[in-house]
C-alpha positions as CSV (number, residue, x, y, z in Angstrom):
1,M,31.1,-113.4,1.6
2,R,33.3,-110.5,0.3
3,Y,31.5,-110.6,-3.0
4,E,28.2,-109.9,-1.3
5,Y,29.5,-106.5,-0.3
6,I,30.3,-105.7,-3.9
7,F,26.8,-106.5,-5.0
8,L,25.4,-104.3,-2.2
9,I,27.7,-101.3,-2.9
10,L,27.7,-101.4,-6.7
11,P,24.0,-100.5,-7.1
12,L,24.4,-97.6,-4.7
13,I,27.3,-96.2,-6.8
14,L,25.3,-96.6,-10.0
15,V,22.2,-95.0,-8.5
16,S,24.1,-92.2,-6.7
17,G,26.3,-91.1,-9.5
18,C,30.0,-90.7,-10.1
19,C,32.5,-88.0,-9.7
20,P,33.7,-86.0,-12.7
21,E,37.1,-87.0,-14.2
22,T,38.7,-84.1,-12.4
23,C,37.7,-81.4,-9.9
24,N,40.8,-79.3,-10.4
25,D,39.8,-75.7,-10.4
26,S,43.4,-74.7,-11.3
27,K,43.7,-72.7,-8.1
28,I,46.8,-73.6,-6.0
29,C,45.1,-72.5,-2.8
30,T,42.1,-74.9,-2.9
31,Q,41.8,-78.6,-1.9
32,D,39.9,-80.2,-4.7
33,S,37.9,-83.4,-4.0
34,C,34.9,-85.4,-5.0
35,S,33.4,-88.4,-3.2
36,I,30.3,-90.0,-1.9
37,L,30.6,-87.5,1.0
38,T,30.3,-84.5,-1.4
39,G,27.3,-86.1,-3.2
40,F,29.6,-86.9,-6.1
41,K,30.0,-83.2,-6.8
42,C,33.3,-81.3,-6.9
43,Q,34.2,-79.5,-3.8
44,N,36.9,-76.8,-3.8
45,V,37.8,-75.7,-0.3
46,D,40.2,-72.8,0.4
47,I,43.5,-73.6,2.0
48,I,44.4,-70.8,4.5
49,P,47.2,-69.8,4.8
50,C,48.4,-70.6,1.3
51,I,51.7,-69.4,-0.1
52,G,51.1,-68.4,-3.7
53,N,47.8,-66.5,-3.5
54,S,49.4,-63.0,-3.3
55,I,47.9,-62.5,0.1
56,C,50.2,-62.2,3.2
57,E,48.3,-64.4,5.7
58,P,49.3,-65.2,9.3
59,G,52.2,-67.6,9.4
60,E,53.5,-66.9,5.9
61,Y,56.2,-64.3,6.7
62,P,58.7,-64.4,5.1
63,S,57.3,-65.7,1.8
64,Q,56.6,-64.5,-1.7
65,D,53.2,-63.3,-0.6
66,C,54.5,-60.9,2.0
67,P,56.6,-57.7,1.6
68,D,60.3,-57.8,2.2
69,C,60.5,-56.2,5.6
70,D,64.3,-56.3,5.9
71,D,65.5,-52.7,6.4
72,D,69.2,-53.8,6.0
73,Y,69.9,-52.4,9.5
74,P,71.5,-55.1,11.8
75,C,70.1,-53.5,14.9
76,T,66.4,-54.1,14.2
77,E,64.4,-57.2,14.4
78,D,62.3,-57.1,11.2
79,S,58.8,-58.7,11.1
80,F,55.4,-58.3,9.5
81,N,52.3,-57.1,11.4
82,Y,49.3,-59.0,10.0
83,N,46.8,-56.8,11.8
84,K,48.2,-53.5,10.3
85,M,49.5,-55.2,7.1
86,D,52.8,-53.4,7.5
87,C,56.4,-54.1,8.5
88,N,57.7,-53.8,12.0
89,H,61.3,-52.8,12.8
90,I,62.0,-53.3,16.6
91,I,65.3,-51.8,17.8
92,I,67.7,-54.4,19.3
93,N,69.5,-52.8,22.3
94,P,72.3,-53.4,22.9
95,C,73.3,-54.1,19.3
96,D,76.6,-55.5,18.4
97,G,77.7,-53.9,15.1
98,N,76.2,-50.4,15.2
99,G,79.5,-48.7,16.1
100,K,78.3,-47.6,19.5
101,C,79.7,-49.1,22.8
102,E,76.5,-49.7,24.7
103,P,76.0,-50.9,28.3
104,G,76.3,-54.7,28.3
105,E,78.7,-54.8,25.4
106,E,81.9,-54.0,27.2
107,G,84.5,-56.7,26.6
108,V,82.3,-58.8,24.3
109,S,81.6,-56.5,21.4
110,K,83.7,-55.1,18.5
111,D,81.8,-51.8,19.1
112,C,83.8,-51.4,22.4
113,S,87.2,-51.9,20.9
């Protein structure tokens, strides 16, 4: 009974065609495929986000595609704004380590020594 299915499917494959040996378009940010669902033609679908395409896309920070937003100041929270395509540096207050004794740091911060 199983062999009957092979005889039914084999002519469909022969008539429909076959996929090329490879569909690799050499782009790291595409999903390459070929099947009966693609009509035995290569399909290269973009993968987004994709680290390695030199575009800083939402969800990729920090990565090689995004700028280094670290401003080397311990009292800022550094991030990347995808809408503005620019770095954000939000002040942390109080900030332990800035040399200032700020409200809320008394007794717990080296800044208040």
